[in-house]
C-alpha positions in Angstrom: 61.7 -30.8 51.0 63.2 -28.0 52.7 65.1 -27.1 49.7 62.0 -27.0 47.9 60.5 -24.4 50.3 63.3 -22.4 50.4 62.9 -22.1 46.4 59.3 -21.4 46.8 60.0 -18.5 49.0 62.7 -17.2 47.1 60.5 -17.2 43.8 57.5 -15.9 45.9 59.8 -12.5 46.9 61.3 -12.3 43.4 57.8 -12.2 42.0 57.1 -9.4 44.6 60.3 -7.6 43.8 59.5 -7.3 39.9 57.2 -4.3 40.2 59.9 -2.5 42.0 62.7 -3.5 39.9 60.7 -2.5 36.8 60.1 0.8 38.2 63.8 1.4 38.2 64.4 0.0 34.7 61.3 1.2 32.9 60.6 4.3 34.9 57.2 5.4 36.0 54.0 3.8 34.7 51.8 6.1 32.7 47.9 5.6 33.0 44.9 6.0 30.6 42.8 6.4 33.7 40.4 9.6 34.0 41.8 10.7 37.2 45.1 12.5 38.7 47.6 9.8 39.7 49.4 10.1 43.1 52.8 12.1 43.2 56.0 11.0 44.8 55.4 12.1 48.8 57.8 14.4 50.4 59.3 13.3 53.6 59.3 16.7 54.9 56.6 19.3 54.7 56.2 22.9 55.5 54.5 21.4 58.6 57.3 19.4 59.5 57.9 15.7 59.1 55.4 14.0 56.8 54.0 11.3 59.3 51.8 10.1 56.2 54.7 9.4 54.2 54.4 5.6 54.3 50.5 5.6 53.3 51.5 8.1 50.6 54.3 6.2 49.5 51.9 3.3 49.1 49.6 5.1 47.2 52.3 6.2 44.9 53.5 2.7 44.2 50.0 1.6 43.5 49.6 4.2 40.8 52.9 3.7 39.4 54.5 0.3 39.8 55.8 -1.4 36.7 53.8 -3.5 34.2 50.8 -1.9 36.1 48.9 -1.2 32.5 49.5 -4.8 31.5 47.9 -6.0 34.8 45.3 -3.8 34.8 44.1 -4.7 31.1 44.6 -8.6 31.8 42.2 -8.1 34.9 40.1 -6.0 32.9 39.7 -8.6 29.9 39.0 -11.4 32.2 36.2 -9.7 34.0 34.8 -7.8 31.0 35.0 -10.6 28.2 34.4 -13.7 30.6 32.4 -12.3 33.5 30.8 -9.3 31.7 31.7 -6.9 34.5 33.7 -3.7 34.4 36.7 -3.2 36.6 36.9 0.5 35.9 35.2 2.5 38.4 34.0 5.1 36.0 32.8 2.4 33.1 29.8 0.4 32.7 30.2 -2.8 30.8 27.0 -3.1 28.4 26.1 -5.9 26.1 27.3 -6.4 22.6 30.7 -4.5 23.2 29.0 -1.4 24.3 30.4 0.9 27.2 28.8 3.6 29.1 30.1 6.3 31.4 28.7 5.8 35.0 28.5 9.2 35.6 25.2 8.9 33.8 23.9 6.1 35.8 21.8 8.1 38.3 20.2 10.1 35.7 19.5 6.8 33.5 17.9 5.4 36.4 15.8 8.6 37.5 17.8 8.4 40.9 18.9 11.6 43.0 17.6 13.9 40.3 18.1 17.7 40.6 15.7 19.4 42.9 13.4 22.1 41.5 15.5 24.9 43.2 18.6 23.6 41.4 16.5 23.4 38.1 15.7 27.0 38.7 19.1 28.0 39.5 20.5 26.6 36.1 17.8 28.1 33.9 18.0 31.6 35.8 21.8 31.6 35.3 21.3 31.2 31.5 18.4 33.6 31.4 20.6 36.4 33.3 23.4 35.5 30.6 21.1 35.9 27.8 19.6 39.2 29.3 23.1 40.6 29.7 24.2 39.3 25.8 20.9 41.1 24.5 22.0 44.2 25.7 25.0 44.0 23.7 23.0 42.7 20.5 24.7 39.4 20.9 22.6 36.4 20.1 22.4 33.7 22.5 21.8 29.7 22.7 21.8 26.9 25.2 22.1 23.5 24.0 22.7 19.9 25.7 24.8 16.8 24.2 22.8 13.9 25.3 24.2 11.0 27.5 24.7 7.8 25.2 22.3 5.7 27.3 19.6 8.5 27.0 19.8 7.8 23.1 20.7 4.2 23.0 20.1 2.2 26.2 19.2 -1.3 24.6 22.8 -2.3 25.7 22.8 -1.1 29.1 23.2 -4.2 31.3 20.5 -5.7 33.1 21.5 -4.9 36.6 21.3 -1.2 35.7 18.1 -1.2 34.2 15.8 -1.1 36.9 14.7 2.6 36.6 13.2 4.5 39.5 11.4 6.7 37.0 11.4 7.8 33.5 12.5 11.4 34.5 15.7 12.8 33.6 17.4 16.1 34.9 17.2 17.3 31.2 13.3 16.6 31.0 12.7 18.4 34.1 14.8 21.4 33.2 13.2 21.9 30.0 10.0 23.5 31.8 12.3 25.9 33.7 14.1 26.8 30.5 10.6 27.7 28.9 9.6 29.8 32.0 12.5 31.7 32.0 12.5 32.3 28.0 15.8 30.7 27.6 17.0 30.3 24.0 17.2 26.5 24.1 18.3 24.4 21.0 17.0 20.9 21.4 19.5 17.9 20.3 17.7 15.0 21.8 14.5 14.7 19.8 16.4 14.9 16.2 19.2 12.6 17.5 16.7 10.3 18.7 14.7 10.2 15.5 17.8 9.7 13.5 17.6 6.4 11.5 21.2 5.3 12.4 23.4 5.4 15.6 25.4 8.6 15.8 27.5 7.7 19.1 30.4 5.5 19.4 30.1 2.0 21.0 33.3 2.3 23.3 33.2 6.2 23.8 31.1 8.5 25.6 30.7 11.0 22.9 29.0 11.1 19.2 30.8 10.1 16.3 31.7 12.8 13.5 28.4 12.0 11.7 26.6 12.9 15.0 28.6 16.2 15.6 27.7 17.3 12.1 24.1 16.5 12.8 24.3 18.1 15.9 25.9 21.3 14.3 23.3 21.5 11.7 20.4 21.6 14.2 22.3 24.0 16.4 23.0 26.3 13.4 19.6 25.9 12.3 18.3 27.0 15.7 20.6 30.1 15.5 19.3 31.1 12.0 23.0 31.0 11.0 23.3 30.5 7.0 25.6 27.3 6.7 26.0 24.3 4.4 24.5 20.9 5.8 26.1 17.8 5.9 23.1 15.9 5.4 23.8 14.5 1.8 27.5 15.0 2.2 29.8 12.2 1.0 32.1 10.7 3.4 34.8 8.0 4.1 34.9 5.4 6.9 38.0 4.6 8.7 38.4 1.8 11.3 40.9 3.9 13.3 39.0 5.6 16.4 39.8 4.8 19.9 37.0 5.3 22.7 38.0 7.1 25.8 35.9 4.6 27.7 37.7 1.8 25.8 41.2 3.3 27.0 40.0 3.5 30.6 38.8 0.0 30.8 41.6 -1.8 28.6 44.6 0.6 28.2 46.8 -2.0 26.4 43.9 -3.9 24.6 41.7 -1.3 23.0 39.4 -2.0 20.1 39.5 0.3 17.2 36.1 1.3 15.8 34.6 2.9 12.8 35.0 6.9 12.4 33.3 8.9 9.6 35.3 11.6 7.8 33.7 13.9 5.3 34.9 14.5 2.0 34.1 18.2 2.1 37.1 20.4 2.8 36.7 22.9 5.5 38.0 26.5 5.1 38.8 27.6 8.8 42.1 27.8 10.3 43.4 27.5 13.8 45.4 30.4 15.0 48.5 29.6 16.9 49.7 26.1 18.1 46.4 23.9 18.9 47.7 20.1 20.2 43.9 18.6 19.8 40.4 20.0 19.8 40.3 19.1 23.6 42.8 22.4 24.1 41.3 24.6 26.7 41.0 27.5 24.5 41.0 27.5 20.7 40.7 30.3 18.4 39.8 29.9 14.5 39.4 32.3 11.5 37.8 31.5 8.3 38.3 34.2 5.3 35.4 33.3 3.4 32.6 33.3 6.2 31.2 36.1 8.4 30.3 36.3 12.0 31.8 35.9 15.1 31.3 33.1 17.7 32.1 32.4 21.1 31.3 29.0 22.5 31.5 27.6 25.9 31.8 23.9 25.5 33.0 20.4 27.2 34.4 17.4 25.6 31.7 16.9 23.0 32.4 20.1 21.4 35.9 18.4 20.6 34.0 16.7 17.3 31.7 19.7 17.0 34.2 22.4 16.9 35.2 22.1 13.1 31.6 22.1 12.0 31.0 25.2 14.2 34.4 26.9 13.1 33.6 26.2 9.5 30.4 28.5 9.9 31.9 31.7 11.3 34.6 34.3 10.0 36.3 33.8 13.5 35.3 31.9 16.5 36.7 31.3 20.2 36.1 28.0 22.0 36.6 27.8 25.9 36.3 25.0 28.3 37.0 27.3 31.0 34.8 27.4 34.0 33.5 29.9 35.3 32.3 31.3 31.9 34.3 34.7 31.3 31.8 36.8 29.6 34.7 39.3 28.9 35.4 36.9 26.1 32.3 38.4 24.2 33.9 41.8 24.1 37.4 40.6 23.3 36.4 38.6 20.3 33.6 41.0 19.3 31.3 38.3 19.4 27.8 38.4 17.8 26.9 34.9 18.9 27.3 33.1 22.1 26.6 29.4 22.6 26.9 27.3 25.8 27.2 23.4 25.1 27.1 21.1 28.1 26.8 17.3 28.4 23.7 16.2 30.0 25.6 14.2 32.7 27.2 17.5 33.7 23.7 19.2 34.2 24.1 19.3 38.2 27.6 21.1 37.7 26.0 23.9 35.8 23.9 24.8 38.9 27.0 25.4 41.0 29.0 27.8 38.8 28.1 31.4 38.2 29.5 33.2 34.9 31.8 36.2 35.6 29.9 39.2 34.5 28.5 42.5 36.2 25.4 41.7 38.2 22.4 43.3 36.6 21.1 46.6 38.3 17.4 46.3 39.6 14.7 48.3 40.8 12.5 46.5 43.3 10.0 47.7 45.9 10.9 46.6 49.4 8.5 44.5 51.5 9.0 43.4 54.8 12.2 44.1 56.9 13.0 40.4 58.1 16.5 41.0 58.9 18.1 38.1 60.5 21.8 37.5 61.1 21.2 33.8 60.7 19.7 34.5 57.3 22.8 34.3 55.3 25.8 31.8 55.8 29.3 31.8 54.6 28.9 35.3 53.3 32.2 36.3 51.5 33.4 39.5 49.9 36.5 39.4 48.1 38.4 41.2 45.1 38.7 39.2 42.2 40.7 40.7 39.4 38.5 43.6 38.3 35.4 42.8 40.3 34.2 42.6 43.8 32.8 39.1 44.3 29.8 38.7 46.8 28.8 35.1 47.7 27.2 33.0 50.5 24.2 30.8 51.3 20.4 31.9 51.9 18.7 29.9 54.9 16.0 27.6 53.3 13.1 29.2 55.0 13.8 32.6 53.0 13.6 30.9 49.7 10.8 29.4 47.4 11.7 27.6 44.5 11.9 30.6 42.2 12.8 33.3 44.6 15.4 35.8 43.4 18.1 37.0 45.3 19.3 40.7 45.5 21.9 42.8 47.1 21.6 46.4 47.9 24.8 48.4 48.5 25.1 51.3 51.0 21.3 51.7 51.0 21.2 52.6 47.3 21.5 50.4 44.4 20.1 46.9 44.1 21.7 44.3 42.1 20.4 40.9 41.3 22.8 37.9 42.2 23.2 34.4 40.6 21.4 31.7 42.1 23.7 28.6 42.7 24.2 25.2 44.1 26.9 24.7 46.9 28.6 21.6 47.7 29.0 21.3 51.4 31.8 19.5 53.4 29.6 16.6 53.9 28.9 15.9 50.2 25.4 17.4 50.5 24.0 20.1 48.1 22.5 23.4 49.4 20.3 25.1 46.8 20.3 28.5 48.3 23.6 29.9 47.2 24.3 33.0 45.4 27.2 35.0 43.6 27.3 38.2 42.0 30.1 40.2 40.5 30.1 44.2 40.9 33.1 45.9 39.1 35.7 47.4 41.7 34.5 50.7 43.0 30.8 49.9 42.2 30.9 49.1 46.3 33.3 48.5 49.1 33.9 45.8 51.5 33.4 48.4 54.3 30.1 49.6 52.8 26.5 48.6 54.2 25.1 45.6 52.6 21.6 44.2 52.5 20.3 40.9 50.9 16.7 40.5 49.9 14.7 37.8 48.5 11.4 37.7 46.4 11.0 39.0 42.9 10.9 42.2 40.8 7.5 43.3 42.1 8.6 42.9 45.9 11.5 41.6 47.9 11.9 41.3 51.6 15.1 42.4 53.5 16.5 39.2 54.9 20.1 40.1 56.0 21.9 43.3 56.8 25.7 43.8 57.2 26.9 47.7 58.6 
């Protein structure tokens, strides 16, 4: 009996050592998870001995132990195929093999939707971009790639189907876009009316046919001459691996159908391009005219070839904040902003980098209050002076504009934006503006006003 106990203990410790020995033999395990893995901790840091070394080393081992992907996949298969639940925190296990991105769940259920001020912030940011571009005779359009469960929710699991309301951020946003006269191209309605499914089952994005349809609608909205793919012939290959599938089953993915059009494109990439997900991509097309700058996210991967094939030259950027100097660099005649529906909250947080528009406003009451503005920051950023902060809630209505007056002279309008606070809550009263260096100085007088173009009250003054 004692001999069996010794063998059992030895076997137990041998199994426990396998991941450590495997790390030495096979090296670090890679991961398909959509997050940054822990790095090996340093014993000594700039602040001295790293007292958290053991804890950090534990996190490193958890992310990199040998055979991790095999064990993660096995666990996911047991839970997903037998129990019908997802083991990946970012993935929802649907029915009939469908997978959904969990980032879209709150919007799908109608929970924790954007506040009216946040919706205004998004629409007014886009309106100010559009105004700036119009002054340069550049056409502008904004479009949203719908969440998969906004279009195809039949396979959402039952426990995620108790909706609080049918409202969604995109539905609520459209009213503000209309009020701000933003040129908006709706993709939801035409994609929803299509008589076939245009998204992948095990990926969060549209397939190539969905991207072709989206590009047709977008180019039509821009009035851009192009060749439609509606009746184009194509080949179907079962060779596509979904991003959600890789996150959930890193070593047991299920290839699904992808559509490949028979028509040959005429554009070419400039320089070396690893994939259409590269942060910056430039294309040229010798048989087309026009110049496009497109700010896009991952939905732009499949959309890019169709848009590039319609313009003489195009520049596609995933950079945030949007750098409007790109328009001058590319001598663009068209700018498109594309964002996934699930990323709309992030749009309220980031102001594009461009000169703040100068305004003429009538000054109302002087309500200067040292507590009216929080976290005021004035810094030099490249060729701009960046001024940002947060306005106290009592000084803002839903559609209040925010102005900055420098040295008692010129008045500029700031971008309204959301700010995520340290406790995770959102302050909808943020503002950001960029002034060319030399327009104002850090030592100059500064006044902040809220209101509208007809009348604005002084709420803060800095000598």
